[in-house]
C-alpha positions, 0 to 999 in steps of 0.5 A: 526834804526827807522825813527827818526834816518834815517832822522838825519843822513840824515840831518848830510849829509848836514851839513859841518865840522863845522856845525856837531861840533857845533851841537855836542857841543851843543848837549853834553852840554845839554845831560850832564847838565841832567845827574846824576854824576853816568850817567856823569861816565858812558858816559865818560867811554863809550866814551873812551873805544868805542869812542876812538877806532873809533876816532883813527882807521885811524891814524898812530903812529906818528899822535897818539904821536902828538895828546897825547902830545898835549892833555894830558897836557889839560887833566891833567888841569882837573884832580886832579892828585895830588891824585894819582900816574901817573907813576905807 
């Protein structure tokens, strides 16, 4: 890990959870605006495959069930569900 990465990690340790969330959202918007369609698709795939593992690691099955019940309708609003059969 380079010097800049270590400095960034130290800076993040001084921020509140709300400040980190705002920073992440801002960085995500900026990053996505510069990506090609292929890069975005790859990034999303990677986030789901690798990032979700980390995000869900400490949750029990009840928490995960509550989360999917809350998130799935929101996710489906943004996807063309009429183009595929999600029951398969």
